[in-house]
C-alpha positions in Angstrom: 38.8 43.6 -13.6 38.9 41.3 -10.7 35.5 39.4 -10.0 34.4 37.4 -6.9 31.9 34.8 -8.0 30.0 33.2 -5.0 28.6 30.0 -6.0 29.6 27.6 -9.0 26.4 26.4 -10.4 25.0 26.9 -13.8 25.3 30.8 -13.6 28.4 30.8 -11.9 30.3 28.5 -14.3 28.9 30.7 -17.2 30.2 33.8 -15.3 33.7 32.4 -14.8 33.9 31.1 -18.3 32.9 34.7 -19.8 35.1 36.7 -17.3 38.2 34.6 -18.2 37.5 34.8 -22.0 37.4 38.7 -21.5 40.8 38.7 -19.8 39.4 39.4 -16.3 40.5 37.8 -13.1 38.3 35.4 -11.2 38.1 34.4 -7.5 35.6 31.7 -6.5 34.2 31.3 -3.1 32.1 28.0 -2.6 31.5 25.9 0.5 33.4 22.7 -0.7 36.9 22.3 -1.7 37.6 21.3 -5.2 40.8 20.6 -7.3 42.7 23.8 -8.3 41.7 25.3 -11.5 44.5 27.1 -13.7 44.0 30.8 -13.6 41.4 31.0 -11.0 41.8 31.8 -7.3 39.7 29.6 -5.0 38.6 30.1 -1.4 36.7 27.3 0.4 34.2 28.5 2.8 30.7 29.8 3.5 29.5 33.2 2.6 28.4 33.5 6.3 31.8 33.0 7.5 33.4 36.5 7.8 37.0 35.2 7.5 36.4 33.1 4.5 34.4 36.1 2.7 37.0 38.5 3.7 39.8 36.3 2.2 37.8 35.9 -1.0 37.1 39.7 -1.4 40.9 40.6 -1.2 41.6 42.9 -4.2 38.2 42.3 -5.8 36.4 45.0 -7.9 32.8 43.5 -7.9 31.1 40.5 -6.2 28.6 38.3 -8.0 26.2 36.5 -5.6 25.1 33.6 -7.6 24.4 31.1 -4.9 21.0 29.6 -4.3 19.0 27.3 -2.1 16.8 24.3 -2.6 13.6 24.9 -4.6 11.4 25.5 -1.7 10.1 29.0 -0.7 10.2 28.2 2.9 14.0 27.5 2.5 14.5 30.6 0.4 12.8 32.8 3.2 15.0 31.4 5.8 18.4 31.0 4.1 18.8 33.6 1.5 18.1 37.0 3.2 21.1 36.5 5.8 23.5 35.2 2.9 22.7 38.1 0.7 23.0 40.5 3.6 26.5 39.2 4.3 27.4 40.0 0.7 25.8 43.4 0.8 27.6 44.4 4.0 31.0 43.3 2.6 30.4 45.1 -0.6 29.4 48.5 0.9 32.5 48.2 3.4 34.8 47.9 0.3 33.1 50.1 -2.1 32.3 47.7 -4.6 29.1 46.8 -6.6 27.1 43.7 -5.8 25.5 41.9 -8.7 22.6 39.4 -8.4 20.8 37.1 -10.9 17.0 37.5 -10.5 13.9 35.5 -11.8 10.6 36.5 -12.9 8.8 35.0 -10.0 8.4 38.3 -8.3 6.8 39.7 -11.3 4.6 36.8 -12.3 1.4 39.1 -12.4 3.0 40.9 -15.4 4.8 38.0 -16.9 2.7 38.0 -20.1 4.7 41.1 -21.2 7.3 42.0 -18.5 8.8 45.4 -19.2 11.8 46.7 -17.3 10.8 48.8 -14.4 7.5 47.0 -13.6 6.5 47.0 -10.1 6.3 43.7 -8.0 3.4 41.3 -8.6 4.3 38.2 -6.8 1.5 35.4 -6.9 3.1 32.9 -4.7 5.5 32.4 -1.8 8.6 32.2 -3.9 7.7 35.3 -5.7 7.2 37.0 -2.3 10.6 35.7 -1.2 12.3 37.2 -4.3 10.5 40.5 -3.8 11.9 40.5 -0.2 15.3 40.1 -1.5 14.9 42.9 -4.0 13.7 45.1 -1.2 16.6 44.3 1.0 19.0 45.1 -1.8 17.2 48.5 -2.7 17.2 49.6 1.0 20.8 48.6 1.6 23.7 51.2 1.2 25.6 48.9 -1.2 25.6 49.6 -4.8 23.4 46.7 -6.3 22.3 45.6 -9.7 19.9 42.7 -10.2 19.7 41.1 -13.7 16.2 39.5 -14.4 16.3 36.5 -16.4 13.8 34.1 -17.6 14.1 30.2 -17.8 17.6 29.5 -18.5 19.3 27.4 -21.3 23.0 27.1 -22.2 25.8 24.7 -21.9 26.1 25.1 -18.1 22.5 24.3 -17.6 22.8 20.7 -18.7 22.9 18.2 -15.8 22.0 20.6 -13.2 18.3 19.7 -13.0 17.7 23.4 -12.2 16.5 24.6 -15.6 13.2 23.2 -16.8 13.6 23.7 -20.4 16.9 22.0 -20.4 16.1 19.1 -18.1 12.5 18.4 -19.1 12.7 18.9 -22.8 16.3 19.1 -24.2 17.9 16.6 -22.1 15.1 14.1 -22.3 15.0 14.2 -26.1 19.0 13.6 -26.2 18.3 10.5 -24.0 15.8 9.3 -26.4 12.8 9.9 -24.3 9.7 12.2 -25.0 10.0 15.8 -23.8 7.8 17.0 -20.9 6.1 20.4 -21.2 4.2 22.2 -18.3 0.8 23.6 -19.0 0.6 25.5 -22.3 2.9 23.8 -24.9 2.1 26.5 -27.4 2.4 29.7 -25.2 5.4 31.8 -26.0 8.0 31.4 -23.2 11.1 33.5 -23.1 14.5 31.6 -22.6 17.6 33.4 -21.3 20.8 32.0 -22.7 23.3 31.7 -19.8 26.3 33.1 -21.7 24.2 36.3 -22.3 23.2 36.4 -18.6 26.9 36.2 -17.7 27.7 38.9 -20.1 25.1 41.2 -18.8 26.3 40.7 -15.2 30.0 41.4 -16.1 29.0 44.5 -18.2 26.9 45.7 -15.4 29.8 45.3 -12.9 32.1 47.3 -15.2 29.6 50.1 -15.6 27.8 50.0 -12.2 28.2 53.9 -11.7 26.3 54.5 -14.9 23.8 51.8 -14.7 22.9 52.3 -11.0 23.4 56.0 -10.4 21.1 56.0 -7.4 22.6 52.9 -5.9 20.2 50.1 -7.0 19.1 49.1 -10.3 16.9 46.1 -11.7 17.7 45.4 -15.3 16.6 42.8 -17.8 19.1 40.3 -19.1 19.3 40.2 -22.9 17.0 37.4 -24.1 15.8 36.3 -27.5 12.2 36.7 -28.5 9.9 34.2 -26.9 9.1 30.8 -28.6 6.9 28.0 -27.5 7.9 24.8 -25.4 6.6 22.9 -28.5 8.8 24.8 -30.9 11.8 24.1 -28.5 11.1 20.5 -28.5 10.8 20.4 -32.5 14.1 22.2 -32.9 15.9 19.9 -30.3 14.5 16.8 -32.0 15.6 18.0 -35.4 19.1 18.9 -34.3 19.6 15.6 -32.7 18.1 13.7 -35.7 15.2 12.3 -33.9 11.5 12.3 -34.8 9.3 15.0 -33.2 7.5 13.1 -30.8 4.4 14.5 -29.1 5.4 16.1 -25.8 4.0 14.6 -22.5 2.1 17.5 -20.9 1.8 18.2 -17.1 -1.5 19.9 -16.6 -1.6 22.6 -13.8 -4.5 20.8 -12.2 -2.1 17.7 -11.8 0.4 20.0 -10.1 -2.1 21.3 -7.7 -3.3 17.9 -6.9 0.2 16.8 -6.0 1.0 20.0 -4.0 0.3 18.5 -0.7 2.6 15.6 -1.0 5.3 16.7 -3.3 7.6 19.9 -2.8 8.4 20.4 -6.6 4.9 20.0 -7.6 3.9 22.6 -5.0 6.4 25.1 -6.0 5.8 24.6 -9.7 2.1 25.1 -9.2 2.7 28.3 -7.5 4.2 29.8 -10.7 1.5 28.4 -12.9 0.8 31.6 -14.7 4.2 31.6 -16.1 3.6 28.3 -17.7 -0.1 28.4 -18.6 0.0 31.8 -20.1 2.6 33.7 -22.3 5.8 34.6 -20.4 7.6 37.3 -22.2 10.5 39.1 -20.9 10.9 42.4 -22.9 14.4 43.9 -23.7 15.7 46.5 -21.3 18.3 49.1 -21.5 21.1 46.6 -21.6 19.9 45.6 -25.0 18.3 48.9 -26.3 20.9 51.4 -24.9 24.1 49.4 -24.0 24.2 47.3 -27.1 24.1 43.8 -25.6 22.3 41.8 -28.1 21.1 38.3 -27.2 22.2 35.0 -28.7 19.7 34.1 -31.5 17.1 31.6 -30.0 18.1 28.7 -32.4 21.8 29.1 -31.6 21.1 29.2 -27.9 19.1 25.9 -28.2 21.9 24.4 -30.3 24.5 25.1 -27.7 22.5 23.4 -25.0 21.6 20.5 -27.3 25.4 20.0 -28.2 26.0 20.0 -24.4 23.3 17.5 -23.6 24.4 15.2 -26.4 28.1 15.5 -25.2 27.0 14.7 -21.8 25.2 11.7 -22.9 28.1 10.3 -25.2 31.0 11.4 -22.9 32.4 13.8 -25.5 33.4 17.5 -25.5 31.6 20.5 -27.0 34.5 23.0 -27.6 34.8 24.1 -31.1 38.5 22.8 -31.3 37.5 19.3 -30.2 37.3 16.8 -33.1 35.3 14.5 -30.9 32.4 17.0 -30.4 29.1 15.5 -31.7 27.9 16.6 -35.0 24.4 17.8 -35.0 22.1 18.4 -37.9 
């Protein structure tokens, strides 16, 4: 199967790795030019450029829109709808499915126990922006599948600054610093392993007719049972051979106090229920019917810790690399 991956961030790179491991062909569309990659077709250009998008879509069987925008609801509302619409229009014109990763933000009101098929319950501007995107996909004639994931972990999350669990807990511990937790350190909080999200998106692309018979589906990415931020910090510390230091805690009140002067604080405050209460993504049909089992939680954490330590020491993490760091 030939996949177009638009964007090469933490999700895009996981998709590319898994698709190539499965023997599929990959084309990447990204704004900036990079050095050629063996076995990958690359097109430099913007998704809003019809010529670049058409060139990237040549011979493609499915398109994965994994681009994003700065962590600001105002930018999401402005930039993401037209970019997704360009993908939707191109997909319906060619008769191919369009796949999108999705967050839990639009379902924050049900995040304590989010079941597949739950209705929208946004509680902030980011959630409203995500629901608007889901509605645009639902109303469009293109065949669309959205994969809901929780906070992301995995090797490709490291160094991006886009994954809270990796950046604030795992990478800080690897650097010898105290981890930072948001709000409720002991509340269960689902983590989605990026390789599992990638596998789910590829599976959905291959079986789009069955999974989205009405033209649109919102499915849950396979994710291991929820564990707490404190448990994550303890395991990461153990794997790295470091003492389990007491995490620094960011109270929700502090985020709210800074919201007027700091964009990140404002946006994190908006999803405070996800961090101050349990946040549990329940299994959906990809797990219960399609047989896609999530990576065990401890293994997902280990893969992220290994990459964080490799990034710190300048080593590699492939299984065949003798220079990969050995963790406990």
